[in-house]
N, C-alpha and C positions, 0 to 999 in steps of 0.2 A: 498339610504343613504350610506355613506363614513363610511368605517371600523375603528373606532380608532386606532390611534398607539399611542403606549406607550414609543415610541422610543426606543433603542438598551435594549437587556437585560443587567443585570447585568454579571458580571464573575463570580458569583455563582450558578447564574439562567442558563447562555451560558454553564455551565460545566457540570451540571447534566441533561443540555437537551439531551448533545451529550451524556454521558454514557447512558442514559437511551434508547438511537436509535439506539446506536451501533450493538449491539445484528441482531437489524430486519437490519441493511444496511450489515452489513456481510453474515446474513443467504441470502440477496436480489443477492450479489456476485458472492458466490458458486452454488446459481441457475442457473446465467447467463453462469460461469465458466463450467457447468456440461450441461446447455442445447447447449454452442457450442462445447462440446467435444463431444456430442450426434448427433450435428448439419455435425458434418466432418465424423463422423463415417457411416451416413446415407446414405450422400452423401446429404443432401439440406442446400442451403445456406444459412450460422449465419443470427441470424436479426442486424441491425446496433448495438442494448447493447451489443448482445453477443460479436461481434466482438471489439466494446471499452473496454469491461473487460477483452478480452483477450489481448490486447497493455499496458494496464492496466496494467496486470499482468506481462507482458514483463519486461517492462520501472520498473515495484517495483522488481523485482528480478534480474535486471543490477544494482539497485542502490544498491542494498543487496550487491553484487559480491565485486562492486566498494568500497562497506564500509569494506567488511573484508580484503580488496587486502593492502588496507589503513592501517587499526587495526596492518595487517602482519610486513609490513613498520614500521611503529611506533616501532614495538616490537623487531624486528630485529635492527633497528637503536638506542634502550636505549638499547641493550643488545652491540651494537655496541662499542658506550662512555663509557660501564662504563668494560667492558671486555676486546676494544681491538680487532682490527680485528684478528679471526682465519684464517691461509694459507690452 
């Protein structure tokens, strides 16, 4: 029998679903990252899932660094516009 498809979730139901599954998602990510670190220290080859989690964390860390730099530049530019350049 073909399963019934009720169509996409309404926005409220979708958000509730995301919020309910978020702790399990991050627990799994932390578990994969810990397993990756354990693999490196013990000398075994990390699994593809562990490697993927490490790459994802590197990308997120890079994006956070760029966002922080942009905020610093924007704040300095605002200060420069209001106070003028200081030598």
